[in-house]
ZASE-389967 format. One record per residue (C-alpha): x, y, z; residue in one letter. Coordinates in pm, whole numbers, plus 50000, padded with zeros to 5 digits. Layout:
N
XYZA ...
! end
This chain:
384
540024062121704X 542024053022014X 544654025921982X 545153998422236X 547894004122495X 551203986822442X 553783970922673X 557443964922595X 559133932622712X 562893932422663X 562723954222354X 559643936822207X 556533957922175X 553313938722235X 549843953322170X 547263945122434X 543863936122285X 540823956522374X 537213944922393X 536613961922059X 539093937921902X 537763903922016X 534073910522090X 532993918921731X 534523886121609X 532513866721865X 529273884921785X 529833879921411X 529633842021451X 525963831221491X 527073794921534X 529523805121804X 533313806121792X 535883784221969X 538963798822136X 541243782921876X 539213798921595X 539313832521769X 543103831021808X 543483823621437X 541503854921359X 543683875221599X 547233861121587X 548553891221777X 546533882122085X 548113858822339X 546033828822449X 546003838522819X 545083874222730X 542193862422515X 540973839622795X 540963868823040X 539063890822795X 536513863322728X 535993857823100X 535323895023140X 532843895122852X 530943866923022X 530973885123358X 529653916723188X 526853897523018X 528243904722671X 528613868022576X 527833832822692X 529723800122664X 528523764922590X 530363731822587X 533463719022756X 537163718322667X 537753719422290X 534023718522217X 533463750722416X 532073778622197X 531353815022271X 528283834322159X 527713871622158X 524703885422345X 522733914822213X 522363941522482X 521203977822481X 523694005022390X 524544007922759X 525823973322855X 523923958323145X 526403942623388X 525853920223687X 526123951423904X 523183966623715X 521083935523780X 521843937124149X 520603973224154X 517103961824055X 516913926024189X 517743912624538X 521213897224545X 520083869624785X 517833854524514X 519983834524267X 519313842823901X 520103818023625X 521963830023320X 519893837023008X 520583813622718X 520933831722386X 522273802522188X 520823796421840X 518543766321806X 520463734321743X 523803747121876X 524303718222115X 522983691021885X 525343702721608X 528273702221849X 527643665821942X 526263654321605X 528923628221525X 528413610321855X 524643615221845X 524363598121504X 525903566421644X 524333566221991X 520753574121894X 520773553421573X 522033522921760X 519923526622075X 516663533521893X 517223504921648X 518213481821935X 514833488222096X 513253474821775X 515233442321800X 518043452721566X 521123430821633X 523753455621514X 526263462221790X 527313497621872X 530643490821700X 528823477321393X 526733509021391X 529823531021408X 531413512621114X 528243516420907X 527703553120984X 531303564920968X 532673542420693X 529623528520514X 530563492420593X 527623469020657X 528073442920929X 528613407320809X 525743383320863X 523173410320933X 519853412620749X 519363440520498X 516403453020702X 518743459820996X 521203479020780X 518373499420629X 517003507120975X 520343521021096X 520853541920781X 517323555720808X 517983566721165X 521183584221057X 519383603120779X 516543613321008X 518833626721283X 520773646821026X 517503661320894X 516373671621241X 519663688421327X 520223705420991X 516643718620960X 516153728121325X 515653764921239X 512623757821019X 511263726021182X 508113729821387X 506133704921589X 503433699621330X 502073673121094X 504563682120819X 507583676221045X 506183643821189X 505313630420844X 508843637220722X 510393620921029X 508313590320950X 509153593120580X 512883592720651X 512693564820910X 510493542520695X 512413545420369X 512453511620192X 510883493220488X 507043490920471X 505513463920249X 503743491720061X 506183519719981X 503243543619943X 502873542320324X 506203559820375X 505613594020530X 501823589620529X 499433587120822X 497223556320854X 494973554120552X 493293520320607X 489793526620732X 489803499421000X 493163510821139X 491923546621166X 488683535121324X 490393513521588X 492913541521655X 490003564021752X 488523537121975X 491813532422162X 493333566822199X 490473590822267X 489333572922585X 492943567322693X 494153603122641X 490953618722783X 491373651022583X 487903663022685X 486573669023034X 483793643722967X 482043624722685X 485343609222569X 484113573622513X 481003585122327X 483183607422111X 485473578122032X 482603555421930X 481203580621685X 484633591821560X 485533555221496X 482843555021231X 484243584221035X 486873563920843X 484233537520772X 481783563320638X 484463579120420X 485343546020254X 481753534320214X 482143505520458X 479503492620690X 479443513321011X 480243500021355X 476803501321520X 477583485321860X 474293466421837X 473953438322092X 477263447922252X 477373438022624X 478063468922833X 480253449423077X 482453435922797X 482913470622651X 483793485722989X 486303458023069X 487993462022730X 488233499622780X 489613495623133X 492383474022987X 493543505322806X 493123528323107X 494753506923372X 497233484623189X 497813502022855X 496913468822692X 494913469422368X 494403432022317X 490993429522481X 489633460222305X 491063447421978X 489213414422011X 486093432622120X 486303455621817X 486583426621574X 483703408221739X 481503439321740X 482233447121376X 481433411521271X 477933418621394X 477673447321145X 479503434320842X 481653406320706X 484873393920865X 488083411720765X 491783407520822X 494573432820802X 498163421120781X 500963444920849X 504673444420915X 507993452120755X 508953437120423X 512453428320311X 513973460620173X 514393463519798X 518143456319749X 518303480119453X 516883508719658X 519253500819943X 522353499119721X 521593530819524X 519763550619795X 522123580419773X 521963581319393X 518143580419400X 518003609019652X 520483630119457X 518593624519132X 515203633119283X 516733664319438X 518243674819104X 514933670018922X 512833690119168X 515343718619204X 515623721118824X 511953725018726X 512873738718385X 514433705418281X 512613674618156X 512563649718448X 512943619118227X 515923634318048X 517573641618383X 516973605718497X 518353590518177X 521443612318185X 522163604918553X 521613567418513X 523883564718209X 526613584518382X 526743565618712X 524983531918694X 526353499218548X 524633490418222X 523143458418363X 521183478318624X 520343509618429X 516883499218311X 515693487618653X 517113517718834X 515613541918585X 512193526318646X 512783528319022X 513623565619013X 510543572518799X 508423553519054X 509933573819339X 509253606019151X 505613597119079X 504803590919445X 506733620719577X 504643639219838X 505173663720120X 505623636120379X 508933624320229X 510493656920105X 512973660620391X 514773628120319X 515593641319972X 516833674220117X 513903692819958X 511813721120095X 508073723520054X 508463755619852X 510773738019604X 508363708919565X 505393732319518X 507263752419253X 508283720919066X 504763706619079X 503263739418960X 505733741218671X 504943706418545X 501203709618596X 501263741118381X 503273722618116X 500673695118109X 497963721118068X 
! end
């Protein structure tokens, strides 16, 4: 194997690095490597020399760079055995047409690089849009140091913490996350932790028949997913939740056509649901008895808020240890970490959380669907 050439400066022999010395280290880091990290791996390489080599790698298409200043990271690019350089590209593609560089960065590279700032910015801004009165500085103190702002409602603190957990889940699980119902349910499950009046609604799609029915009435005509027959589809689909729950159907008997069209146009033209909402209630009253649905956010359970990390850790330990008795794990964890005055209540709370564990809330506990399925199968077989 050939050795790198050497140069002597005033009696000191210095080895010049070759591409075979730095490039493998860059390619061996799937999350990318910073210049400072690369220099630690190769203390014999001068900083300016490494910078020149890296610049050449980029020019030759052997690596790409992302980020600025200290956050700049370098990623190796897989190429055929014969490296394809910019000269090679020009041989087969007109030079007067600009070509953008291919991005070979792993999913989530950028979001991981800015995670600390993202946790604060997105948690604060999204919560602020919901009327949360935490300032950005308050949010930073809560996220970085766990200090709740004085004079703020528990619901606001919970909202910020839920945003933080959800962002971390999205960034950490970006390799396996897909845009599907499982991911959306777990985003909702993490964001809604300890907030809905009914905790069983966390991570679950609408289950109330009238909500589902009205949802169909509003969104199918508005989204226009079909080339035609959208309103008729919505009227029949609105009955599905009612049929499933043995409620009286929405027949649209004696409904004035003009009133229906005006209510629907309110959705089309102004994205306002109020008129269609009132129309829906009036129309349903002609088919069945009057009803009322109340919804909103309840005051968070202070015990769940205080011991949220302990609850998550305990649930995680139970599910990832299917061979152990869940109640024994809970009792042991509670006795070891919880003040005696709160042990009984917290033990009951963890048991409640465990009983209503479902796939829509797994991510907030750091669990994978495969782990939950294995645990459930183990305990179902034990019951049998």
